[in-house]
C-alpha positions in Angstrom: -2.8 74.1 24.4 0.8 74.4 25.4 4.1 75.1 23.5 6.8 72.5 23.5 10.0 73.7 25.3 12.2 71.9 22.8 10.7 72.6 19.4 8.2 75.4 20.2 5.3 73.6 18.5 1.9 74.0 20.0 0.4 70.7 21.3 -2.7 69.4 23.1 -1.8 67.7 26.4 -5.0 65.6 26.2 -4.4 64.1 22.8 -3.8 60.4 22.4 -0.1 59.4 22.6 1.9 56.5 21.0 3.8 54.0 23.1 7.0 55.9 22.3 5.5 59.2 23.5 4.3 57.4 26.8 7.9 56.2 27.3 9.2 59.7 26.6 6.7 61.1 29.2 8.0 58.7 31.7 11.6 59.8 31.0 10.5 63.4 31.2 9.2 62.8 34.7 11.8 60.5 36.1 15.0 61.6 34.4 14.8 65.2 33.1 11.9 66.5 35.3 10.2 68.3 32.4 7.0 66.3 32.2 4.1 68.1 30.5 6.4 70.5 28.7 7.2 68.5 25.5 5.1 67.7 22.5 4.3 64.1 21.6 6.9 64.1 18.7 9.7 65.3 21.0 8.7 62.7 23.6 8.8 60.0 20.9 12.2 61.2 19.7 13.6 61.3 23.2 12.4 57.7 23.9 13.9 56.4 20.7 17.2 58.1 21.3 17.4 56.8 24.9 16.7 53.3 23.6 19.6 53.6 21.2 22.1 55.6 23.2 21.0 55.8 26.9 22.7 52.6 28.1 23.0 53.9 31.7 19.2 54.4 31.7 18.4 51.1 30.0 20.3 48.9 32.5 
């Protein structure tokens, strides 16, 4: 179990993830270099926000 660096919530790294969380994990590794540090909910939220507002990443 780890603690999320954004929200502080404890999470299991081995738990199943949604497609949004998988996209967020990719962003964590490729864009923000904090892979493995965020809980699935924060990963999902990051992916959704990037889809809406991250035009420089989406192009």
